[in-house]
KESEKE-471893 format. One record per residue (C-alpha): x, y, z; residue number from 1; residue in one letter. Coordinates in Angstrom, 3 decimals. Example, Ala and Ser with C-alpha at 12.3 -4.5 7.8 and 13.67 -1.06 7.14 Angstrom:
<sites>
     east    north       up resi resn
   12.300   -4.500    7.800    1    A
   13.670   -1.060    7.140    2    S
</sites>
This chain:
<sites>
     east    north       up resi resn
    0.028    0.130   -0.061    1    M
    1.586    3.367   -1.047    2    A
    1.970    6.090    1.522    3    T
    0.237    9.097    0.781    4    K
    2.100   12.520    0.539    5    P
    2.503   14.531    3.711    6    S
    4.460   17.887    4.744    7    L
    5.712   19.305    7.905    8    A
    6.773   22.948    8.658    9    L
    8.325   24.684   11.853   10    K
    8.258   28.224   12.833   11    R
    9.289   30.184   15.827   12    R
    7.031   32.558   16.923   13    L
    7.549   35.672   19.149   14    K
    4.523   34.658   21.422   15    A
    4.013   32.463   23.928   16    P
    1.893   28.842   23.208   17    P
   -1.319   30.409   25.054   18    E
   -1.520   33.081   22.476   19    K
   -0.295   30.890   19.407   20    V
   -3.333   28.313   20.824   21    F
   -5.658   31.160   20.668   22    E
   -4.792   32.117   16.945   23    A
   -5.772   28.720   16.312   24    W
   -8.990   28.692   17.908   25    T
  -10.630   31.916   18.434   26    V
  -12.388   33.006   15.332   27    P
  -11.779   36.411   15.862   28    E
   -8.027   35.953   16.005   29    K
   -8.207   33.305   13.155   30    M
   -9.356   35.713   10.966   31    I
   -6.411   38.071   11.128   32    L
   -4.028   35.803    9.794   33    W
   -5.695   32.750    7.952   34    W
   -5.733   32.485    4.297   35    G
   -3.949   34.761    1.854   36    A
   -2.499   37.757    3.036   37    S
   -4.567   39.741    0.634   38    N
   -7.888   38.032    1.261   39    A
  -10.727   40.213    0.587   40    A
  -12.757   38.612    3.507   41    S
  -12.366   36.125    5.964   42    R
  -14.548   34.241    8.476   43    T
  -14.124   31.504   11.133   44    A
  -16.444   29.300   13.248   45    R
  -15.183   26.945   15.921   46    T
  -16.121   24.430   18.341   47    D
  -13.132   23.929   20.259   48    V
  -13.617   20.289   21.763   49    R
  -13.107   17.064   20.494   50    V
  -15.825   16.218   17.972   51    G
  -16.428   19.818   17.555   52    G
  -16.121   21.063   13.779   53    R
  -14.509   24.029   12.628   54    F
  -15.036   26.219    9.406   55    H
  -12.862   28.903    7.740   56    V
  -13.578   30.774    4.663   57    G
  -11.934   33.551    2.784   58    F
  -12.106   35.360   -0.554   59    R
   -8.863   35.377   -2.709   60    G
   -7.566   37.991   -4.579   61    N
   -8.899   36.166   -7.490   62    D
  -12.459   36.496   -6.653   63    G
  -12.821   32.855   -5.747   64    D
  -14.223   31.795   -2.300   65    Q
  -12.248   29.022   -0.678   66    H
  -14.043   27.228    2.255   67    D
  -12.342   24.484    4.513   68    V
  -13.560   22.555    7.376   69    S
  -13.194   19.951    9.363   70    G
  -13.469   18.034   12.936   71    I
  -11.382   18.437   16.138   72    Y
   -9.733   14.728   16.771   73    R
   -7.448   15.766   19.897   74    E
   -6.786   19.186   21.764   75    I
   -4.303   19.601   24.582   76    V
   -4.968   23.237   25.480   77    P
   -1.872   25.045   24.858   78    N
    0.123   22.444   23.140   79    R
   -1.500   20.522   20.465   80    K
   -4.565   20.425   17.852   81    L
   -5.203   17.454   15.707   82    V
   -8.056   18.178   13.429   83    F
   -9.354   16.677    9.632   84    S
   -9.218   19.107    6.810   85    W
  -11.514   19.010    3.790   86    A
  -12.047   21.904    1.310   87    W
  -15.776   22.436    0.114   88    R
  -15.011   21.747   -3.380   89    T
  -13.079   18.069   -2.898   90    T
  -14.768   16.890    0.600   91    P
  -13.891   13.298   -0.454   92    E
  -10.178   14.313   -0.292   93    R
   -9.987   14.475    3.621   94    E
   -6.417   14.825    5.370   95    S
   -5.373   15.752    8.740   96    Q
   -3.392   18.549   10.041   97    V
   -1.435   18.369   13.499   98    T
   -0.560   21.541   15.321   99    I
    2.442   21.188   17.909  100    D
    3.205   24.111   19.993  101    L
    6.569   23.652   22.338  102    K
    7.624   26.701   24.526  103    P
   10.748   28.335   23.329  104    D
   12.481   30.863   25.506  105    G
    9.817   33.928   25.494  106    D
    8.395   32.483   22.335  107    G
    6.893   29.078   20.653  108    T
    8.331   26.581   18.313  109    L
    5.282   25.617   16.216  110    L
    5.416   22.166   14.067  111    T
    2.583   21.799   11.391  112    L
    2.322   18.327    9.935  113    T
   -0.191   17.793    7.062  114    H
   -1.031   14.253    6.414  115    E
   -2.933   11.910    4.184  116    Q
   -2.830   14.151    0.988  117    F
   -4.459   13.009   -2.084  118    F
   -1.510   13.271   -4.164  119    D
    1.706   15.305   -4.536  120    E
    0.324   18.188   -6.079  121    K
   -2.389   18.548   -3.373  122    A
    0.750   18.295   -0.867  123    R
    2.828   20.808   -2.971  124    D
   -0.282   23.155   -3.497  125    D
   -0.825   23.232    0.356  126    H
    2.707   23.725    1.372  127    G
    2.525   26.911   -0.675  128    V
   -0.710   28.066    1.091  129    G
    0.492   26.955    4.646  130    W
    3.754   28.947    4.291  131    N
    1.809   31.813    3.122  132    R
   -0.651   31.393    6.440  133    A
    2.093   31.160    8.586  134    L
    3.824   34.356    7.458  135    D
    0.846   35.839    8.115  136    N
    0.723   34.147   11.605  137    L
    4.429   35.163   12.192  138    E
    3.534   38.550   11.069  139    A
    0.856   38.874   13.466  140    L
    3.235   38.528   16.577  141    F
    6.183   40.321   15.246  142    A
</sites>
């Protein structure tokens, strides 16, 4: 059985794990960084509990609406989030995201692991998107 593609990204953020965790779980904070930096509008909804759902939407500069949602599978406050990931346009291509947060001096080391991609193109496209989003998150705490 072939292994599905995955990616792992790391960032050091200038904020304690509690603030970074909020940026991933509080809708009013999520809309400050999620999606393309030039997104025309962003929306977010969360029900942060195992089995709870999240939804994030944003309109890109191309005018296209992008919507992703999933279910929280594991939550360790201020340390770890695991959730499913499916775009509205391709719900059958569900994958999984794990966010690990580790205190690092006066900041946080964030490791994002996104697994079970449909194919290498999906992994590569998500790599571009996640790097842009993490750039925004990093700027939020600069």
